[in-house]
BAMARGU-786640 format. One line per field, with one value per atom (N, C-alpha, C): residue number from 1; atom name; x, y, z. Coordinates in Angstrom, 1 decimal. Layout:
REM BAMARGU-786640
num = [NUM;...]
atomo = [CA;...]
east = [X;...]
north = [Y;...]
up = [Z;...]
This chain:
REM BAMARGU-786640
num = [1;1;1;2;2;2;3;3;3;4;4;4;5;5;5;6;6;6;7;7;7;8;8;8;9;9;9;10;10;10;11;11;11;12;12;12;13;13;13;14;14;14;15;15;15;16;16;16;17;17;17;18;18;18;19;19;19;20;20;20;21;21;21;22;22;22;23;23;23;24;24;24;25;25;25;26;26;26;27;27;27;28;28;28;29;29;29;30;30;30;31;31;31;32;32;32;33;33;33;34;34;34;35;35;35;36;36;36;37;37;37;38;38;38;39;39;39;40;40;40;41;41;41;42;42;42;43;43;43;44;44;44;45;45;45;46;46;46;47;47;47;48;48;48;49;49;49;50;50;50;51;51;51;52;52;52;53;53;53;54;54;54;55;55;55;56;56;56;57;57;57;58;58;58;59;59;59;60;60;60;61;61;61;62;62;62;63;63;63;64;64;64;65;65;65;66;66;66;67;67;67;68;68;68;69;69;69;70;70;70;71;71;71;72;72;72;73;73;73;74;74;74;75;75;75;76;76;76;77;77;77;78;78;78;79;79;79;80;80;80;81;81;81;82;82;82;83;83;83;84;84;84;85;85;85;86;86;86;87;87;87;88;88;88;89;89;89;90;90;90;91;91;91;92;92;92;93;93;93;94;94;94;95;95;95;96;96;96;97;97;97;98;98;98;99;99;99;100;100;100;101;101;101;102;102;102;103;103;103;104;104;104;105;105;105;106;106;106;107;107;107;108;108;108;109;109;109;110;110;110;111;111;111;112;112;112;113;113;113;114;114;114;115;115;115;116;116;116;117;117;117;118;118;118;119;119;119;120;120;120;121;121;121;122;122;122;123;123;123;124;124;124;125;125;125;126;126;126;127;127;127;128;128;128;129;129;129;130;130;130;131;131;131;132;132;132;133;133;133;134;134;134;135;135;135;136;136;136;137;137;137;138;138;138;139;139;139;140;140;140;141;141;141;142;142;142;143;143;143;144;144;144;145;145;145;146;146;146;147;147;147;148;148;148;149;149;149;150;150;150;151;151;151;152;152;152;153;153;153;154;154;154;155;155;155;156;156;156;157;157;157;158;158;158;159;159;159;160;160;160;161;161;161;162;162;162;163;163;163;164;164;164;165;165;165;166;166;166;167;167;167;168;168;168;169;169;169;170;170;170;171;171;171;172;172;172;173;173;173;174;174;174;175;175;175;176;176;176;177;177;177;178;178;178;179;179;179;180;180;180;181;181;181;182;182;182;183;183;183;184;184;184;185;185;185;186;186;186;187;187;187;188;188;188;189;189;189;190;190;190]
atomo = [N;CA;C;N;CA;C;N;CA;C;N;CA;C;N;CA;C;N;CA;C;N;CA;C;N;CA;C;N;CA;C;N;CA;C;N;CA;C;N;CA;C;N;CA;C;N;CA;C;N;CA;C;N;CA;C;N;CA;C;N;CA;C;N;CA;C;N;CA;C;N;CA;C;N;CA;C;N;CA;C;N;CA;C;N;CA;C;N;CA;C;N;CA;C;N;CA;C;N;CA;C;N;CA;C;N;CA;C;N;CA;C;N;CA;C;N;CA;C;N;CA;C;N;CA;C;N;CA;C;N;CA;C;N;CA;C;N;CA;C;N;CA;C;N;CA;C;N;CA;C;N;CA;C;N;CA;C;N;CA;C;N;CA;C;N;CA;C;N;CA;C;N;CA;C;N;CA;C;N;CA;C;N;CA;C;N;CA;C;N;CA;C;N;CA;C;N;CA;C;N;CA;C;N;CA;C;N;CA;C;N;CA;C;N;CA;C;N;CA;C;N;CA;C;N;CA;C;N;CA;C;N;CA;C;N;CA;C;N;CA;C;N;CA;C;N;CA;C;N;CA;C;N;CA;C;N;CA;C;N;CA;C;N;CA;C;N;CA;C;N;CA;C;N;CA;C;N;CA;C;N;CA;C;N;CA;C;N;CA;C;N;CA;C;N;CA;C;N;CA;C;N;CA;C;N;CA;C;N;CA;C;N;CA;C;N;CA;C;N;CA;C;N;CA;C;N;CA;C;N;CA;C;N;CA;C;N;CA;C;N;CA;C;N;CA;C;N;CA;C;N;CA;C;N;CA;C;N;CA;C;N;CA;C;N;CA;C;N;CA;C;N;CA;C;N;CA;C;N;CA;C;N;CA;C;N;CA;C;N;CA;C;N;CA;C;N;CA;C;N;CA;C;N;CA;C;N;CA;C;N;CA;C;N;CA;C;N;CA;C;N;CA;C;N;CA;C;N;CA;C;N;CA;C;N;CA;C;N;CA;C;N;CA;C;N;CA;C;N;CA;C;N;CA;C;N;CA;C;N;CA;C;N;CA;C;N;CA;C;N;CA;C;N;CA;C;N;CA;C;N;CA;C;N;CA;C;N;CA;C;N;CA;C;N;CA;C;N;CA;C;N;CA;C;N;CA;C;N;CA;C;N;CA;C;N;CA;C;N;CA;C;N;CA;C;N;CA;C;N;CA;C;N;CA;C;N;CA;C;N;CA;C;N;CA;C;N;CA;C;N;CA;C;N;CA;C;N;CA;C;N;CA;C;N;CA;C;N;CA;C;N;CA;C;N;CA;C;N;CA;C;N;CA;C;N;CA;C;N;CA;C;N;CA;C;N;CA;C;N;CA;C;N;CA;C;N;CA;C;N;CA;C;N;CA;C;N;CA;C;N;CA;C;N;CA;C;N;CA;C;N;CA;C;N;CA;C;N;CA;C;N;CA;C;N;CA;C;N;CA;C;N;CA;C;N;CA;C;N;CA;C;N;CA;C]
east = [-42.6;-41.5;-40.2;-39.9;-38.7;-38.8;-39.9;-40.1;-40.0;-40.5;-40.4;-38.9;-38.2;-36.8;-36.0;-36.2;-35.5;-35.8;-37.0;-37.4;-36.7;-36.6;-35.9;-34.4;-33.8;-32.4;-32.1;-33.0;-32.8;-32.9;-33.9;-34.0;-32.8;-32.2;-31.0;-29.8;-29.7;-28.6;-28.8;-30.0;-30.2;-29.8;-30.2;-29.9;-28.4;-27.8;-26.3;-25.6;-26.0;-25.4;-25.6;-26.8;-27.0;-26.2;-26.1;-25.3;-23.8;-23.3;-21.9;-21.7;-22.7;-22.5;-22.7;-23.3;-23.5;-22.1;-22.1;-20.9;-21.1;-20.1;-20.1;-19.3;-19.6;-18.8;-17.3;-17.0;-15.7;-14.9;-15.6;-14.9;-14.6;-15.6;-15.4;-14.3;-14.3;-13.2;-11.9;-11.8;-10.5;-10.0;-10.8;-10.4;-10.0;-10.8;-10.4;-9.1;-8.9;-7.7;-6.4;-6.6;-5.4;-4.8;-5.4;-4.9;-4.3;-2.9;-2.2;-2.3;-2.4;-2.4;-3.5;-4.1;-5.1;-4.9;-5.0;-4.9;-6.0;-6.7;-7.9;-8.1;-9.0;-9.6;-11.0;-11.5;-12.9;-13.7;-15.0;-15.9;-16.9;-16.9;-17.8;-19.0;-20.2;-21.4;-22.1;-22.2;-23.0;-24.2;-25.4;-26.7;-27.0;-27.2;-27.6;-29.0;-29.9;-31.3;-31.5;-30.7;-30.9;-30.4;-29.7;-29.1;-29.9;-29.8;-30.6;-29.9;-28.6;-27.9;-26.8;-26.2;-25.2;-23.8;-23.0;-21.6;-20.8;-19.9;-19.2;-17.7;-17.0;-15.5;-14.9;-13.7;-13.0;-11.5;-10.9;-9.5;-9.0;-8.0;-7.4;-7.5;-7.5;-7.6;-6.5;-5.8;-4.7;-5.0;-4.9;-5.1;-3.9;-3.3;-2.2;-2.6;-2.6;-3.0;-2.1;-2.6;-3.9;-4.9;-4.5;-5.6;-5.2;-4.2;-3.8;-4.6;-5.3;-6.2;-5.8;-5.5;-5.2;-6.2;-6.8;-7.6;-7.1;-6.9;-6.5;-7.6;-8.2;-9.3;-8.5;-8.8;-8.2;-9.2;-10.5;-11.5;-12.7;-13.4;-13.2;-12.2;-11.5;-10.5;-9.5;-8.4;-7.4;-7.7;-7.6;-7.7;-7.0;-6.3;-5.6;-6.1;-6.6;-7.0;-6.1;-5.6;-4.8;-5.4;-5.8;-6.5;-5.6;-5.2;-4.4;-5.0;-5.4;-6.0;-7.3;-7.4;-8.6;-8.4;-7.3;-7.0;-7.1;-7.8;-7.9;-7.1;-6.2;-5.4;-5.9;-6.3;-6.9;-5.9;-5.4;-4.6;-5.3;-5.4;-6.0;-5.0;-5.3;-4.4;-4.3;-5.4;-5.4;-4.6;-4.2;-3.5;-3.9;-3.4;-3.6;-4.4;-5.4;-6.1;-6.3;-6.5;-6.7;-8.0;-8.6;-10.0;-9.9;-10.4;-10.5;-11.8;-11.7;-12.9;-14.0;-13.6;-14.6;-15.5;-15.1;-16.0;-16.9;-16.8;-17.6;-18.2;-19.4;-20.0;-20.3;-20.8;-21.1;-19.8;-18.8;-17.5;-16.8;-16.9;-16.3;-16.9;-18.2;-18.9;-18.5;-18.4;-17.9;-16.5;-15.6;-14.2;-14.0;-14.7;-14.6;-15.2;-16.3;-16.8;-15.9;-15.3;-14.4;-13.1;-12.4;-11.2;-11.4;-12.4;-12.6;-12.9;-13.6;-13.9;-12.7;-11.9;-10.7;-9.7;-9.7;-8.8;-9.3;-10.5;-11.1;-11.3;-11.7;-11.8;-13.3;-13.8;-15.2;-15.6;-14.6;-14.9;-15.3;-14.5;-14.8;-16.1;-16.4;-17.7;-18.8;-18.7;-19.8;-19.9;-18.8;-18.9;-19.6;-19.3;-19.9;-21.2;-21.5;-22.7;-23.4;-24.7;-25.5;-25.1;-24.5;-24.0;-24.9;-25.3;-26.0;-25.2;-24.9;-24.2;-25.1;-25.0;-25.8;-24.9;-25.4;-24.7;-23.7;-22.8;-21.7;-20.4;-19.3;-18.0;-17.9;-18.6;-18.6;-19.2;-20.2;-20.8;-21.5;-20.9;-21.4;-21.9;-22.6;-23.1;-23.2;-22.6;-22.7;-23.6;-24.6;-25.4;-25.1;-24.7;-24.3;-25.2;-25.8;-26.6;-25.9;-25.6;-24.9;-25.6;-24.8;-25.3;-25.4;-24.5;-24.4;-25.6;-26.4;-27.6;-27.2;-26.2;-25.8;-25.5;-24.8;-24.4;-25.7;-26.6;-27.9;-28.7;-28.5;-29.2;-28.7;-27.5;-26.9;-26.8;-26.4;-26.2;-27.3;-28.1;-29.1;-28.5;-27.6;-27.1;-25.9;-25.0;-23.8;-24.0;-23.9;-23.9;-22.6;-22.0;-20.7;-20.9;-20.4;-20.6;-19.2;-19.1;-17.8;-17.9;-16.7;-16.5;-15.2;-15.3;-14.2;-13.5;-12.2;-11.5;-11.5;-12.3;-12.3;-13.6;-13.4;-14.5;-14.7;-16.0;-16.3;-17.2;-18.0;-18.9;-19.2;-19.3;-19.7;-20.9;-21.9;-23.1;-23.3;-23.4;-23.8;-25.1;-26.1;-27.4;-27.6;-27.7;-27.9;-29.3;-29.6;-31.0;-31.8;-31.1;-31.8;-32.0;-31.7;-32.0;-30.8;-29.6;-28.4;-27.8;-27.1;-26.5;-25.2;-24.3;-23.0;-22.8;-22.4;-22.0;-20.6;-19.7;-18.4;-18.2;-17.9;-17.7;-16.1;-15.6;-14.2;-13.8;-12.8;-12.2;-10.8;-10.6;-9.3;-8.3;-7.0;-5.9;-4.9;-4.0;-2.9;-2.0;-1.4;-0.4;0.7;1.2;2.2;3.6]
north = [290.2;290.1;289.5;290.1;289.7;288.2;287.8;286.4;285.5;285.8;285.0;285.0;286.1;286.1;285.3;285.4;284.6;283.1;282.7;281.3;280.8;281.7;281.3;281.1;282.0;281.9;280.7;280.4;279.2;277.9;277.9;276.7;276.6;277.7;277.6;277.1;277.6;277.1;275.7;275.2;273.7;272.9;273.3;272.6;272.6;273.7;273.8;272.9;272.9;272.1;270.6;270.2;268.8;268.3;269.2;268.9;268.7;269.5;269.4;268.1;267.8;266.7;265.3;265.3;264.0;263.3;262.0;261.2;260.2;260.0;259.0;257.8;256.6;255.4;255.6;256.3;256.5;257.4;258.4;259.3;258.6;257.8;257.0;256.0;255.3;254.3;254.9;256.1;256.8;257.1;257.6;257.9;256.7;255.6;254.4;253.8;253.9;253.4;254.1;255.3;256.2;255.7;254.8;254.3;252.9;252.8;251.6;250.5;251.0;250.1;250.6;249.7;250.0;249.1;249.7;249.0;249.4;248.4;248.7;247.7;248.0;247.0;246.8;245.6;245.3;244.6;244.7;243.9;243.3;242.0;241.3;240.7;241.0;240.4;239.6;238.3;237.4;236.9;237.2;236.8;235.5;234.4;233.1;232.8;232.6;232.4;231.3;230.2;229.1;229.3;230.4;230.7;231.7;231.7;232.7;234.0;234.1;235.3;235.4;236.6;236.8;236.2;235.9;235.5;236.8;237.2;238.4;238.1;238.6;238.4;239.8;239.9;241.2;240.9;241.9;241.7;242.8;242.5;243.5;243.1;244.1;243.9;244.7;244.0;244.7;244.4;245.4;245.3;246.0;245.3;245.8;245.7;246.8;246.8;245.9;245.2;245.3;244.3;243.4;242.4;241.5;241.9;241.0;241.5;240.6;240.9;239.9;240.5;239.7;240.1;239.1;239.4;238.5;239.1;238.4;238.5;237.4;237.4;237.2;238.1;238.1;237.7;237.9;237.5;237.0;236.0;235.3;234.1;234.0;232.9;233.5;232.8;233.1;232.5;233.3;232.8;233.9;233.4;234.3;233.9;234.8;234.6;235.4;234.7;235.4;235.1;236.1;235.9;236.5;235.6;236.0;235.3;236.0;235.4;234.7;233.4;232.6;231.7;231.9;231.0;231.8;231.1;231.6;230.6;231.1;230.3;230.7;229.7;229.9;229.2;230.0;229.4;229.5;228.4;228.3;227.6;227.6;226.8;225.4;224.8;223.4;223.1;224.2;223.9;224.9;224.6;225.5;224.7;225.4;224.8;225.9;225.3;226.2;226.0;227.0;227.0;227.7;227.1;227.8;228.6;229.9;230.8;230.4;230.0;229.8;228.6;227.8;226.7;227.1;228.4;228.9;230.2;230.2;231.4;232.5;232.3;233.4;234.0;233.2;233.7;234.5;233.9;234.6;235.9;236.0;237.3;238.4;237.9;238.9;239.3;238.4;238.7;239.5;239.2;239.9;241.3;241.5;242.9;243.7;243.1;243.8;244.2;243.2;243.5;244.5;244.3;245.2;246.6;246.7;248.1;248.7;248.0;248.5;248.9;248.1;248.4;249.5;249.9;250.9;250.4;249.1;248.4;248.3;249.4;249.5;248.5;248.2;247.3;245.9;245.4;244.1;244.1;245.2;245.3;245.3;246.0;246.0;244.7;244.0;242.7;241.7;241.7;240.7;241.1;242.4;242.9;243.9;244.1;245.3;246.3;247.4;248.4;249.6;250.0;251.3;252.1;253.3;254.2;255.3;255.6;256.7;257.6;258.8;259.7;260.6;261.1;262.0;261.5;262.1;261.6;261.7;262.6;262.7;261.5;260.9;259.7;259.0;257.8;257.1;255.7;255.1;253.7;253.0;251.9;251.0;249.8;249.6;248.4;247.5;246.3;245.3;244.1;243.8;242.6;241.7;240.4;239.5;239.4;239.3;239.1;237.6;236.8;235.4;234.7;233.9;233.3;232.3;231.6;230.7;231.4;232.5;233.3;234.0;234.4;235.0;234.1;232.8;231.8;231.8;232.3;232.4;233.8;234.7;236.1;237.0;237.7;238.6;239.9;240.4;241.8;242.0;242.8;243.3;244.8;245.4;246.9;247.3;248.3;248.8;250.3;250.8;252.2;252.8;254.1;254.8;256.3;256.9;258.3;258.5;259.3;259.7;258.3;258.2;257.0;255.9;256.1;255.1;254.2;252.9;251.9;251.7;251.9;251.8;250.6;250.1;249.0;248.1;246.8;245.9;245.1;244.9;244.1;243.1;241.8;240.8;240.2;240.2;239.7;238.4;237.3;236.0;235.7;234.9;234.6;233.8;233.1;232.2;233.0;234.3;235.0;235.3;234.7;235.0;236.3;237.0;238.3;238.5;239.2;239.5;241.0;241.7;243.1;243.2;243.9;244.1;245.6;246.1;247.5;247.7;248.6;248.8;250.1;250.1;251.3;251.5;252.4;252.6;253.1;252.6;252.9;253.7;254.4;255.1;254.1;254.4;253.5;253.2;251.9;251.4;251.8]
up = [101.6;100.7;101.3;102.5;103.2;103.6;104.1;104.5;103.3;102.1;100.9;100.5;100.6;100.2;101.1;102.4;103.4;103.2;102.9;102.7;101.4;100.4;99.2;99.4;100.1;100.4;101.3;102.3;103.1;102.2;101.3;100.4;99.6;99.0;98.2;99.0;100.3;101.1;101.4;101.7;102.0;100.8;99.6;98.4;98.1;98.3;98.1;99.1;100.4;101.4;101.1;100.6;100.3;99.1;98.1;96.9;97.3;98.2;98.6;99.4;100.3;101.2;100.5;99.3;98.6;98.4;98.6;98.5;97.4;96.6;95.6;96.1;95.5;95.8;95.5;94.3;93.9;94.9;95.4;96.4;97.7;98.2;99.4;99.2;98.1;97.9;97.8;97.2;97.1;98.5;99.3;100.7;101.5;101.3;102.0;101.5;100.2;99.5;100.0;100.4;100.8;102.1;102.8;104.1;103.9;103.9;103.6;104.7;106.0;107.1;108.1;108.7;109.7;110.9;112.1;113.4;114.2;114.8;115.6;116.7;117.6;118.5;118.0;118.3;117.8;118.9;118.8;119.6;118.7;118.6;117.7;118.6;118.2;118.9;117.9;118.2;117.3;117.9;117.3;117.7;116.9;117.6;117.0;117.5;116.5;116.8;117.8;117.8;118.7;120.1;120.3;121.7;122.4;123.7;124.5;124.5;124.4;124.5;123.4;123.3;122.2;122.6;121.6;121.8;121.5;122.5;122.3;122.3;121.3;121.3;121.2;121.8;121.7;121.3;120.6;120.3;119.4;118.6;117.7;116.3;115.4;114.0;113.3;112.4;111.6;110.1;109.3;107.9;107.2;106.3;105.5;104.0;103.3;101.9;101.1;100.1;99.5;100.1;100.9;101.3;102.5;103.3;104.4;105.6;106.2;107.4;108.5;109.7;110.9;112.0;112.6;113.8;114.9;116.1;117.3;118.3;118.6;119.7;121.0;121.9;123.2;124.3;124.1;125.1;124.3;124.8;126.0;125.9;124.8;124.6;123.6;123.4;122.4;121.1;120.1;118.7;117.8;116.8;115.8;114.5;113.7;112.3;111.4;110.4;109.4;108.0;107.3;106.0;104.9;104.0;102.8;101.6;100.6;99.4;99.8;99.4;99.6;100.9;101.6;102.7;104.1;105.0;106.3;107.2;108.0;108.9;110.3;111.1;112.4;113.4;114.3;115.4;116.7;117.4;118.7;119.6;120.9;121.8;121.4;120.8;120.4;119.1;118.4;117.2;116.1;114.9;113.7;112.7;112.1;111.0;109.8;108.7;107.5;106.8;106.4;105.7;104.4;103.4;102.1;102.1;102.0;102.1;101.1;99.9;98.9;99.3;100.3;100.8;101.9;102.4;103.5;103.1;102.4;101.8;102.8;104.0;104.9;105.4;105.7;106.1;105.0;103.8;102.6;102.3;102.5;102.2;103.2;104.5;105.5;105.2;104.9;104.7;103.4;102.3;101.1;101.2;101.9;102.1;103.0;104.0;104.9;104.2;103.5;102.8;101.7;100.9;99.7;100.2;101.3;101.8;102.4;103.2;103.8;102.7;101.6;100.4;99.5;99.7;98.8;97.4;97.4;96.1;95.7;95.2;94.8;93.7;92.8;91.7;92.2;93.2;93.8;94.6;95.3;96.0;95.0;93.9;92.9;92.2;92.0;91.3;92.2;93.5;94.4;95.0;95.1;95.8;95.1;95.3;94.9;96.0;95.6;96.6;96.6;97.8;98.0;99.0;98.7;99.6;100.0;101.3;101.9;102.8;103.0;103.9;103.2;104.0;103.5;104.0;103.6;104.1;105.6;106.2;107.7;108.4;107.7;108.3;107.1;106.7;105.6;106.0;105.0;105.2;103.9;103.8;102.6;102.9;102.1;102.2;101.0;101.3;100.3;100.3;99.2;99.0;98.1;98.4;97.6;96.2;95.2;93.8;93.5;94.0;93.7;94.4;93.7;94.3;95.4;95.3;96.4;97.7;97.6;98.7;99.3;98.4;98.9;99.8;99.6;100.5;101.9;102.1;103.4;104.0;103.2;103.7;103.0;103.8;103.3;103.0;103.9;103.7;104.6;104.1;104.9;104.9;106.1;106.2;106.9;106.2;106.7;106.9;108.1;108.4;108.8;108.6;109.0;108.9;109.1;109.0;108.3;107.2;106.4;105.9;106.2;105.7;106.8;107.9;108.9;108.8;108.9;109.0;110.5;110.9;112.3;112.7;111.7;112.0;110.8;111.1;110.1;110.7;109.9;110.3;109.2;109.6;108.6;109.1;108.2;108.5;107.7;108.4;107.6;107.4;106.4;106.0;107.1;107.9;108.9;110.2;110.3;111.5;112.3;112.1;112.8;112.3;113.2;112.7;113.5;112.9;113.5;113.4;114.5;114.5;115.0;114.2;114.6;114.7;115.9;116.2;116.2;115.4;115.2;115.8;116.7;117.2;116.7;115.7;115.2;116.2;116.0;116.9;116.0;116.7;116.0;115.4;114.2;113.6;114.5;114.4;115.3;114.8]
């Protein structure tokens, strides 16, 4: 009898714990939206099917709500990227260029998924991607599959992982076998 009672109580405790730990997209987006500025270092590793080894870039990332994103590559070369609206400005030692994101589907998917996640904008994520959320607030994962057929020919999936209101990793899997992983290390506000 005691064993059955103990087993029953253990089962109830497990069910209660899993019910409490379940995370909804609205809850996650609310937590992410509560952070107006983010400053971090990053390491981006790009695997290109035609190359023998990965390309690795390191630098800093700054986000200011609702959608300003700046990345500064410090290694292995200098590059500064400033994203506002549909325009990407790229500054290199050789000069400055501008790219309209809507003309670059893979880049636009990465930028849109990153900015919408950092902004806690679940509506934009759900409009552009099929969204699957797993985990708890202590450790969550978003899987994003592009809804737009043209984008699906380039980007297979974007996976974003984090803890609480911190975004810690972005993975972009392209349909041709290339992939990009960005590991983010949050820094204290400046």
